[in-house]
Residue, then its C-alpha position, 0 to 999 in steps of 0.5 A: m505635900k506642901p513645898t516646905t515639908l518636902s524640902l525639910l524632909f530630905l534635909f531632916i533625913f540627911q542631917l540625922s546621920t550627918a550632924q557636925v563632927e570634929k574638925a581635923p587637928p593640925r597637920v603633923e603628917g607628910e614631908g614637903p613641899w620642896e623647892q624641887l621634888i623629883i620622883r624617879g623611875v615610875t611607870l605613869i598611868n595618866g588620867n587622859g586615856a594614854p597607855p602606861t609609859g616608863p620609866v619616867d621622872v616627874v619633877v615638882t616645884g613647890n606644889r606644881i608639876a614642872g616636868v614629865h621626863v621619859v628617862g628610858y626603856p623597860g629593862v634597859q639601864i637608864d643613862p644618868k645624863r638623860r635624867p633631870q638633875l637634882k638642885v641643892g636642897g631638893k628631894e629625890l623620891d626613888a620609886t623605881g618600878m613603882f606605878l604613878l597615877p594622878g590623885f584620885i577624885d571622889v565626887h560624892g564624899h561625906i565627911g563623917g557624921q555624928a551618928q556614925g561617930a566618924d570625925a574629920e580626921y578618921v574620914f580624911k586619913l582613910w581617904m588620903a590612905h587610899g590616894i583620894t586627894t580631892v573630894r566634893d562634899p555633896s550637902a555639906g552635912n556638917g554645915l557650910d561654914w564647917v566645910l569651908d573651913q576645913k577646905k581653906k585649912s587643906a588648901a593651906s596644908e594646915i590639916t591632912a586632908p583631901r582638897l575639898f569642894a563644898y556643895t550645899a544641900f538645897g534649902q539648908g540653913t532655912k527653918e520653914g524650907i523654900n516655898t516660892p521661886k523668889q525664895a529659891r533665888e534668894w537662898v541660891r544667891e546667899n549660898a554663892r555669897r557665902g563661898a559654896d562651890g555648888i548645890k545638891f538638890f534632892g527635889a522640889p516643885p518644878k517652878i522652884m527647881e527652875a528658878a533655883l537652877d536658873e539663879n545657880k547658873k547666873a552665879g557661876l556655880r555648879a549643881t548635882a542632884h539625888h532626884a529623891q522619889m518624893a519629887v521625881a514624878k514631876w521633875n526627873v533627870l531630863h528636867s534638871a538637865r535641860t534646866g542646867l543641872n551638871s550631874m546626877e548622883h546614883w540613879y534615881g530620876l533616870p529610869e523615871a525619865m524612861f518610863t513608857d507605860r506609867t508615869v510613877q513607880d509601881y509602888p505597892a499599896n502598903y508602901n511607906y517612904n519612911n520605911e527604909q526597907d520599903r524604900f530600898s526593896q522597891a528601888g531594886k525593882l525600878w530599872e525593870q520598869a523602864a524602857e529596854q536597852g536599844s529602844d527608841k525611849w532608851i536612845e532618846v534620853m541618852d541622846e539628850l543627856l549626851e547633847l547636854d554634856f551631862t555627867l553620871s556619878p553612879t556610886f554603885n558601891i553604895y547599894e552593893a549590900s542590897r545585891d549581896l548583903m553578906r559580902a558588904r557586912t563581912a568585908e575584911w577591913h571592918p574589924d580593923y578600920t570601922m569605928p565601933s559607933l559606925w558599925k553599930f550605925y550600919q546595923p538594922s534599924k528603923i531610924s538610921h539612914g540606909s540600915y534597911w535590913h529588916f528582913w533582907g533576903t533572897e528575893e530583894e537581892v535577886a531584884w537588885k542584881r537585875n537592877y544592876r545589870k540594866w543600870m550598868d548597861f546604861v552607864n557603859e553605853y553612855k560612856n561609849r557614846g562619849g559621855r562623862v562618868a565620874a567616880g563617887s563613893d558616898s561612904g559611911f552608909i550601908f556597910q561602905l567605909y571611907g577609902f575602901a569604898y572608893i576602890r570598890e567603886l573602881e572595881l564596880l565601874r570595871e564590872a559595868g564595862l569600862h576598861p581599866m584605863e577608862v576607870i582611872m579616867a573616871a577617878t581623875l580627869n572626869g572628876a576634875e572636868l565635872l568640878g570645872v578644875e581640869d586645868e588643875l587636876g586630874s592628869v599628870e601635866v606640866g603646870k597642874l597641881a602635884d597630886f599623885v598616887i604611887v603604888e608598888e603593884n599595877p592597878l590596871a591588872n588588879f584594882k584590889v592592890l589599891y585597898g589599904t588591906g592590899a591583895i592576896k598573891l601566891t608566890e613562886d615558893n607557894e607562899v601566900v602574901r599580901v601585896g599592894g596598898v597605896k605606898y605614897t599619896i602626894k598632895d600639893g607636893i607633900i609626900y604622905d606615907a599611906k600605910e602610916l596614915l592607915q595605922d593611925v586609923k587603926d590606932m583610933v579605932d583600937r582606942k575606941k574599942e578599949e574605951t567602950g569595951f566594944e567586941f566586933k561581932q556580926p548582928g543577931k549573934n550573942 
């Protein structure tokens, strides 16, 4: 396949589902910022691995953290004299008994898509309702200028949205693709000039990848990659990491780097990459073709990635339907929060990306369950040996809904073996380090930006309390209740009522159902 066809194929597949959508409207939600904001009485769960501590009063000046004060002991009345004093005109938020964390960072978040019928306001509010205050948009599917416009408005708090980082898909904007190293360097320089924060690669011939990554480093930008099957035989994750790639998305390119008895995936003779069920059913058999855990090859690959300070963004959640389609399809939030057009986009299709349920069954799910065991073992061992793992969702595909899917990612990181506090690190400081903004974001420290998540239940005991739908709990009176859901999301010192944001989303979905006469039902049912 010619380089032109190769690069354009990836862009075509991606842009089919992420054509430009409506921008977010001017912000009307949120209170603040204030000259002084004091958040009183929280238990702090920081992003730096420190154990929870409280009660703590957090002082914010404008959009910056000005003080973090331990003001007492659990179960002991707090002496008012120990507490920071509120200035005239300041704002006091009583969060006694609640839990405060740094704002969550989603390192893989697409801002909706025309095919999905998911506009920016819908996506942004779902993210913010789940405490996500920073998002890296890999591929800038709505166009780089579009994303940069939303990034600028978010930074100025003109819209209700997380702060954004724009990573352009390599070759985006070209008509004929990128065919030479010279063209690759010219595109990278132009991408930097336009204001992108980095690049997402899908694959290209080695000389073009080398030139692009080299030029990207010279420009001071960062890069990640989805090592797509169409180019991975000649360029896997080790090639990328050696040449300057900062991180990888999903897991493509990693098993291929650990092949010992082959150089390409064991494709059946009738395999066709453009057949989504072929693509994903065979992907579920890939990890079993790689070296075993603890083998020389496994250790060799991990050693080199660790030495290169490489980051893994596994996005476990986005493929979970592969191992349990019924669970993903029947998630309790779909009826209230999934747009009718998005629900239709998820259904079996020969055209929609990720809708590979042509006849998905037991054998495919069993293979994917085995895939997950080995994949999770690698990620957990990588973390145990000092490697960086960050949290990303890749929502909007495969029955995964914005915001909700990010919380599911935290649960799956826990399943992989990360301690709950290590999961919080992956969701906060590790993501900030990957983006190169750890001096500004990722932990609750004086001088950093005032981005927080406040929840009434302890997420370390149960990550389900972070879902917008909360978690089921049985009371002492034998009554079933719902608890949790993020209480407040604070970004740049502005307090957002997370439950009100979620209600806004439900209202959007209800209006669309009424306009279209949509009735929520499972596929194949009359």
